[in-house]
C-alpha positions in Angstrom: -19.0 14.4 37.8 -19.0 15.3 41.5 -19.9 13.2 44.5 -22.8 15.5 45.2 -24.2 14.9 41.8 -23.9 11.1 42.3 -25.8 11.4 45.5 -28.5 13.3 43.7 -28.6 10.6 41.0 -29.1 8.0 43.7 -31.8 9.8 45.5 -33.7 10.4 42.2 -33.3 6.8 41.1 -34.6 5.4 44.4 -37.6 7.7 44.3 -38.5 6.6 40.8 -38.1 2.9 41.6 -40.3 3.2 44.6 -42.9 5.1 42.7 -42.9 2.5 40.0 -43.4 -0.3 42.5 -40.1 -2.0 41.7 -39.7 -5.2 43.7 -35.9 -5.0 44.0 -34.7 -3.1 47.0 -31.8 -0.8 45.9 -31.8 1.4 49.0 -28.5 -0.1 50.2 -26.6 0.7 47.0 -24.6 3.6 45.8 -25.0 4.6 42.2 -22.6 5.2 39.3 -23.6 6.8 36.1 -23.0 4.9 32.9 -23.9 4.5 29.2 -25.0 1.7 26.9 -22.2 0.8 24.6 -21.2 -2.0 22.3 -19.2 -4.9 23.7 -17.5 -5.3 20.3 -16.8 -3.2 17.3 -15.1 -3.4 13.9 -12.8 -0.7 12.4 -13.1 -0.2 8.6 -9.8 0.8 7.1 -8.5 1.8 3.7 -7.2 -1.3 1.8 -4.8 0.8 -0.2 -3.7 4.4 -0.6 -5.9 6.5 -2.8 -8.9 8.8 -3.0 -12.3 8.2 -1.4 -15.3 8.6 -3.7 -18.4 10.5 -2.4 -20.3 8.8 0.4 -23.1 9.6 2.8 -22.2 7.4 5.8 -22.3 9.2 9.1 -22.2 8.5 12.8 -25.5 7.1 14.1 -26.4 5.3 10.9 -27.7 1.7 11.4 -26.0 -0.7 9.0 -26.3 -4.3 7.9 -23.5 -6.7 7.3 -22.4 -6.4 3.7 -23.6 -2.8 3.2 -21.0 -0.9 1.2 -20.1 2.3 3.1 -17.1 3.5 1.2 -15.6 3.3 -2.3 -12.0 4.0 -3.3 -11.2 5.5 -6.7 -9.8 3.0 -9.3 -8.0 3.5 -12.6 -9.9 2.1 -15.6 -7.8 0.9 -18.5 -9.5 1.5 -21.8 -8.9 0.1 -25.3 -6.7 2.6 -27.2 -8.4 1.6 -30.5 -10.7 -1.0 -32.1 -9.3 -4.5 -32.1 -9.4 -8.0 -30.7 -7.9 -9.1 -27.4 -5.3 -11.6 -28.6 -3.7 -12.3 -25.2 -4.4 -11.8 -21.5 -1.4 -11.8 -19.2 -2.9 -10.6 -15.9 -5.6 -11.7 -13.5 -7.3 -10.0 -10.7 -4.9 -9.5 -7.8 -1.8 -9.5 -9.9 0.9 -6.8 -9.7 0.4 -5.0 -13.0 4.0 -3.6 -13.0 5.5 -7.1 -12.6 3.3 -8.5 -15.4 4.3 -5.6 -17.7 8.0 -6.2 -16.9 7.6 -9.8 -18.1 5.2 -9.5 -21.0 5.3 -5.8 -22.0 1.6 -5.2 -20.9 -1.3 -6.8 -19.0 -2.9 -7.7 -22.4 -2.2 -7.5 -26.1 -4.7 -6.1 -28.6 -4.7 -6.9 -32.3 -5.9 -3.8 -34.2 -8.8 -4.0 -36.6 -6.6 -2.5 -39.3 -3.6 -4.9 -39.1 -1.5 -3.4 -41.9 0.5 -0.2 -42.3 2.8 1.4 -44.8 6.4 2.1 -43.9 7.6 4.8 -46.3 10.1 7.5 -47.1 9.7 10.7 -49.1 11.8 9.3 -51.9 10.7 10.7 -55.3 8.7 13.5 -53.7 9.5 17.1 -54.7 9.1 20.5 -52.9 6.2 20.8 -50.5 5.1 17.3 -51.2 7.7 16.3 -48.7 6.1 18.4 -45.9 4.1 15.6 -44.2 2.4 15.7 -40.8 0.6 13.1 -38.7 -3.1 12.9 -39.5 -2.8 13.6 -43.3 -4.6 11.2 -45.6 -2.5 9.9 -48.5 -3.6 7.9 -51.6 -1.6 5.0 -52.9 -1.4 2.5 -55.7 0.7 -0.6 -56.2 3.6 -0.8 -58.6 2.0 -4.0 -59.9 -0.3 -3.6 -62.9 -4.0 -4.2 -62.1 -3.8 -3.9 -58.3 -6.6 -2.0 -56.5 -5.9 1.5 -55.1 -6.3 2.6 -51.5 -6.0 5.2 -48.8 -4.0 5.5 -45.6 -3.5 8.0 -42.8 -0.1 9.1 -41.6 0.5 8.6 -37.9 4.2 9.2 -37.4 6.8 11.3 -39.2 10.5 11.4 -38.5 12.6 13.4 -41.0 12.1 11.7 -44.4 10.6 8.5 -42.9 6.9 8.2 -42.1 4.3 5.5 -41.4 0.7 5.4 -42.4 -2.2 3.2 -41.3 -4.0 1.5 -44.3 -7.7 2.5 -44.3 -8.9 1.0 -47.6 -7.4 -1.4 -50.1 -6.1 -4.9 -50.1 -2.4 -5.6 -50.6 0.2 -8.2 -49.9 2.8 -7.9 -47.2 6.0 -6.2 -48.4 4.3 -5.0 -51.6 5.7 -1.8 -52.8 3.3 1.2 -53.0 3.6 4.7 -54.4 2.0 7.4 -52.3 0.3 10.6 -53.3 -1.3 13.6 -51.7 -4.3 13.6 -54.2 -6.7 11.0 -55.5 -5.6 11.9 -59.0 -2.2 10.4 -58.3 -0.2 13.5 -59.5 1.4 14.8 -56.3 3.7 12.1 -55.3 4.9 12.2 -51.6 6.7 9.0 -51.1 7.4 5.3 -51.6 6.7 2.5 -49.1 5.9 -1.1 -48.5 3.1 -2.9 -46.7 4.0 -4.2 -43.2 2.0 -5.9 -40.5 1.2 -3.8 -37.4 2.5 -5.1 -34.1 -0.2 -6.0 -31.5 -0.8 -3.1 -29.1 0.4 -3.8 -25.5 -1.8 -2.2 -22.8 0.4 -1.4 -19.7 -0.5 -0.4 -16.2 1.0 0.1 -12.7 -0.8 -1.0 -9.5 -2.8 -4.0 -8.3 -5.2 -5.4 -10.9 -8.7 -5.1 -9.4 -10.7 -6.8 -12.2 -10.2 -7.9 -15.7 -13.3 -7.0 -17.8 -12.5 -8.8 -21.1 -11.5 -12.3 -22.2 -9.1 -13.5 -25.0 -10.8 -13.3 -28.4 -13.2 -10.5 -27.4 -13.7 -7.7 -29.9 -13.4 -4.3 -28.3 -13.9 -0.7 -29.4 -11.8 2.3 -28.7 -12.5 3.6 -25.2 -14.0 0.3 -23.9 -13.0 -0.6 -20.3 -10.5 -3.5 -20.3 -9.5 -3.7 -16.6 -9.5 -1.8 -13.3 -6.4 -1.1 -11.3 -6.1 -0.4 -7.6 -3.3 1.4 -5.7 0.3 0.2 -6.0 0.3 -0.7 -2.2 -2.9 -2.8 -2.4 -2.5 -6.4 -1.3 -3.8 -9.4 -3.4 -7.6 -9.7 -2.7 -8.0 -6.0 -2.0 -11.2 -4.4 -3.3 -12.3 -0.8 -3.8 -15.5 -1.3 -1.9 -15.4 -1.2 1.9 -18.4 -2.9 3.5 -19.7 -3.4 7.1 -18.7 -6.7 8.4 -21.5 -7.1 10.9 -24.9 -5.5 11.8 -24.4 -2.4 13.9 -24.3 1.3 14.3 -21.6 3.7 12.9 -19.9 5.1 16.0 -17.6 7.4 14.1 -16.6 8.4 10.6 -13.0 9.5 10.4 -12.8 10.8 6.8 -14.4 13.1 4.4 -15.7 12.4 0.8 -12.9 13.0 -1.7 -10.2 12.7 0.9 -6.8 11.3 0.1 -6.1 8.4 2.5 -3.2 6.1 3.2 -3.4 2.4 3.4 -4.7 1.4 6.8 -6.3 4.7 7.6 -9.4 4.5 9.8 -12.5 5.2 7.8 -15.2 4.3 10.3 -15.9 2.3 13.5 -18.9 0.0 13.6 -20.4 -0.9 17.0 -21.9 -4.3 16.9 -25.5 -4.5 18.2 -25.6 -8.2 19.0 -23.6 -7.8 22.3 -24.2 -4.8 24.5 -22.6 -3.6 27.7 -22.6 -0.7 30.2 -19.6 1.5 30.6 -19.7 3.1 34.0 -17.5 5.6 35.9 -17.1 4.3 39.5 -16.0 6.5 42.3 -12.8 5.3 44.0 -14.7 4.9 47.3 -17.0 2.3 45.7 -14.3 0.4 43.9 -13.4 -2.0 46.7 -17.0 -3.3 46.7 -17.1 -4.3 43.0 -15.3 -7.2 41.4 -15.2 -9.0 38.0 -18.0 -11.4 37.9 -20.3 -9.4 40.2 -23.9 -8.9 39.0 -25.1 -5.3 39.4 -28.6 -3.9 39.0 -28.9 -1.3 36.1 -31.7 1.1 35.4 -31.8 3.1 32.1 -32.9 6.7 32.4 -35.3 6.2 29.5 -37.0 3.3 31.3 -36.8 3.9 35.1 -39.4 1.2 36.0 -37.3 -1.7 34.7 -34.3 -3.1 36.5 -31.8 -4.9 34.3 -28.8 -6.9 35.5 -25.3 -6.7 34.2 -22.2 -8.7 34.9 -18.9 -6.9 35.6 -16.3 -8.0 33.0 -13.5 -5.4 33.4 -12.4 -2.9 35.9 -10.0 -0.2 34.7 -6.6 0.0 36.4 -6.1 3.7 35.9 -8.4 6.3 37.4 -9.2 9.8 36.2 -9.3 12.6 38.8 -12.1 15.1 38.7 -12.8 17.6 41.5 -10.7 15.8 44.2 -12.1 12.3 43.4 -10.8 9.5 41.1 -13.1 7.6 38.9 -12.5 4.2 37.3 -14.0 2.8 34.1 -16.0 -0.4 34.7 -17.5 -2.5 31.9 -20.5 -4.7 32.5 -22.1 -7.1 30.0 -25.8 -7.1 29.3 -27.9 -10.1 28.2 -30.4 -7.8 26.6 -30.1 -6.6 23.0 -31.9 -4.0 21.0 -31.2 -1.2 23.6 -30.2 2.1 22.0 -26.5 2.7 22.1 -25.5 5.8 24.0 -28.5 5.6 26.4 -27.8 6.9 29.9 -27.9 4.3 32.8 -27.5 4.1 36.5 -25.4 1.2 37.9 -26.1 0.2 41.5 -23.3 -1.0 43.7 -24.1 -2.8 47.0 -22.6 -1.1 50.1 -21.6 -4.4 51.7 
């Protein structure tokens, strides 16, 4: 910005003011070009390291306090099978890894089918010993008159295997003979009834929300809890909201971006307190002081003279074309002015 350009701005402003019949005499002033900005702002930052979900916030958007602008991806823990929540060890805000180290999981799930058969291939011959997980076997008790049942093999280790009981009612430790066919001719092993241990659901990270309560019946795949990043602090949430009414001044990230904890997501300019940021020529600087009231005219409304109070004078100038300019901030009483609007600040000559 040259001194010649500033002089042209002054001449044009005075001409407009006179044409509009302005009562205030600004003929003895020099002019500095400025812009309407916010006196305060809020920076929105990532509360933990992770991935941003899609968002549509962009610079220039008007926002209200509480509007959710960004969401971080969370991990959803799901029930591995049907069952009942028998114990909850974690609450929202807990360190999941620490809870698991103490209790073995953040919750315990009692399976719907609470019994299994622990067996060996004893008594089996030939290919009847070739068992694999997923096979259905048929069994009957060695006690006379006991009902028959079915089970599904889920682990095999050498001659030892385990099967989940699907049908039939038997006592704990009752001995069962197992077969590959429902005619009970192809014997594949012998085992006994045992109780299944509760299933522990483990996680690592900060617990965001617990979605079930003790005693709840759940189905396989049902959400049990959400988990945030491992560096999340207690109280962290995946939704980042505007803390005040304002305008988005900048957005520093892209949808789907990986961010670190504390990364700048956006800056919100507050609209309840406005100011003018002006660039003042070094030759005018001695005539302006903190606390001074200066006339201000917006380029978009040349017939109206506003008044702004100097609140800060920058201590370091920027040299452009053999002249140094200093940033001066002036507070406005008016609100509702468009941020970024061009303004002329008038500085008395004496």
